[in-house]
N, C-alpha and C positions, 0 to 999 in steps of 0.2 A: 504494500500500500504506500509506503514511504517513497518508493521509486516513482510511482505514478504521480504523487503530489509534487515531487521535485521536478518531474518532467513537465507538469502543468505550469509550474512556476517558471521553468526555463522557457517554455513556449510563450507565456505571458510576457516575460522579460524581452524576448526577441521581438514580439509584436510592438511593445512600447518603444524599444530602441528603433525599430524599423519606422514607426510612425514619426518618431522624433527626427530621424534622418530625412524622411520625406518632407516634413515641415521645414527642415533646414534647407533642403535642396530646392524646394518649390519655387522660391523667388527667381532662381536661375532659369526656370522654365516658364515664367510668366511672360506676358506679351506687352509690347509697346504699340500704341496706335497713334499715328500722325495723320491729321486731317489738314486740308488746305488752311494756311494761316495768313495768307496775303496774296496779292497779285504781283507777279514778277514782270509780266508784260502782256500787252494785248488787252482787249476788252470786248466781251460779247455784248450783244444788243441789250440784254437785261440780266440783272442779278450779278453776284460776285461770289467770292469765296465764302461769305457769311451764309449763303443759301445752301452750301454743300458741305459744311464743316461739322455738322451735328454728330454727336457720338452715337445716336440711334438714328438710323435712316429715316428720313422724312421726305416723301415725294411731293408734299404740298408746296414746298418752295424749291426753286431751282434756278440755275443760270442757263441762258438761252442764246444761241448764236443769232446772227442776223439772218434774214431770209436770203437764201442763196439761189443765184441763177447760174447759167452755163459757165463753167470753168472758174467759179468763185470759191474762195476759202475764207474762213474766219477763225482766228487763232487766239486762245487765251492760255496763259501759263501761270499756274499757282505755285507759291512756295510751300514746301512741306519740310520744316526745319527743326522740329522739336523731338526727334528720336536720337538715341545714343547708339553708337556703333555697338552691335551685339557681339562682336568678335566671333561670329559664326557665319557660315555661308548658306544656311538653310532657313526656311521659314519666312522668307521675304515675299509678301503677298500684297498685291494692289487690287482693290475692289472699287467699283463705281457703278452707278445706275444711269442709264441713258435711254433716249428714245428719239424718234423722228416726230416732229410736231404735226404732221399730216395736214398742213395748211394748203398745200398745192400738190401738183402731180410730180414735181421734181423729187428725186430720191437721193438725198445726200448720204455720204459716208462719214465715219468718225475715226480719226487717227489719234492714238494715245501714245505719248512719249514720256518716259521717265528720264529726266536729265539730272546731271550733277553740274551745276553752273550751266554752261552751254554745251557740255559733252553729253551725248546721248548714251544712256545705259542700255535701254531697250525701247522698242516701239512695236505696235501692232495696229491692225485696222479692223474696225467693225464695218464690214462692207454693207452696201445698200442691197436690198431694202432693210432699213433699220426697223426694229419693232415700234409699234404705235403706242405702246404703254411702257412705263419705266421698267427696265429689265436689268437685273444684277449681272455684272460680269466680274469674274475673278481670274487674275493672272498671277501665277507663281513664278518668281524669277529663278533662272537656272543658277547653279553654283557660280559659273563664270560671270554672270550678270551681277550677282550679289558681291562677288569679289572685286568687281570693277568700281564699286562704291568705296571711295576713300574719305569722303567728307559728308557725313550724314546731316550736317547743319546747312548744306548748300544744295539740297534736292529740290527739284521742281517737277510738277506734273502738268503736262501740256495736252490740251484738247484742241484738235483742228477739225472743224466741220468743213466738208468739201463737197462740191457738186462737180461732176465730170463734164466733159465736153458734150456729152449726149443730153445733158439737162437743157431745159427750155430757158429762153431769155424773157419770156412773157411773165410779167409781174404776178399775175394770178396763179402761175404754176410754181413760183418760188416756195421754198420750204426751209425750215430751220431745224436745229438739233438742240435738245435740252439734256443737261446733266443735273441730277438732283442730290447726289451724295458721292463722296470719294474718301478713301482712306488707304494708308500704307501701314501694313502690319509687319513688325519685325520682332524677333525674340528679345527678351530683356537682356540687358548687357551682362555678359559673363566676364569676370575679371580675367585679364590676359596674363 
């Protein structure tokens, strides 16, 4: 009977120690979230970073490009500068919600770029036709892209609404793109 009791105490001790270690290690696995905190350049037709910087996604407020005709683009670049270098190359995720405003028959696309200063880290395109209601997009950076970031206080997220040469020049056919929320997630900083 004594062996069983000692065994139970040993198991209980290991569980307590294990929970203590998990509690101790947990902050290293927490996450940092950076949302747009300013405008670096450009200006869409309406809204700004304050419409897309909420911690909980809210599609009721958004920033919107100008109405685009044939071969036109509209660019806005937001600063995202409040995360600390996590000292790891995984877990770098960009999320945003976007839509086409369905005002005319033109079908714009949306190009998204992550920049460090003026240096491009990565880019991708949401091709037309874009969804007509706000849709969440999630992009995970590759190890090479995450390693390319050397200054987490100088990051920018750029949105370019673009209408191709096949779009119409007729004012009634022009259309715009809206973005209602954006964030950059990285792991919490781990001491190097």
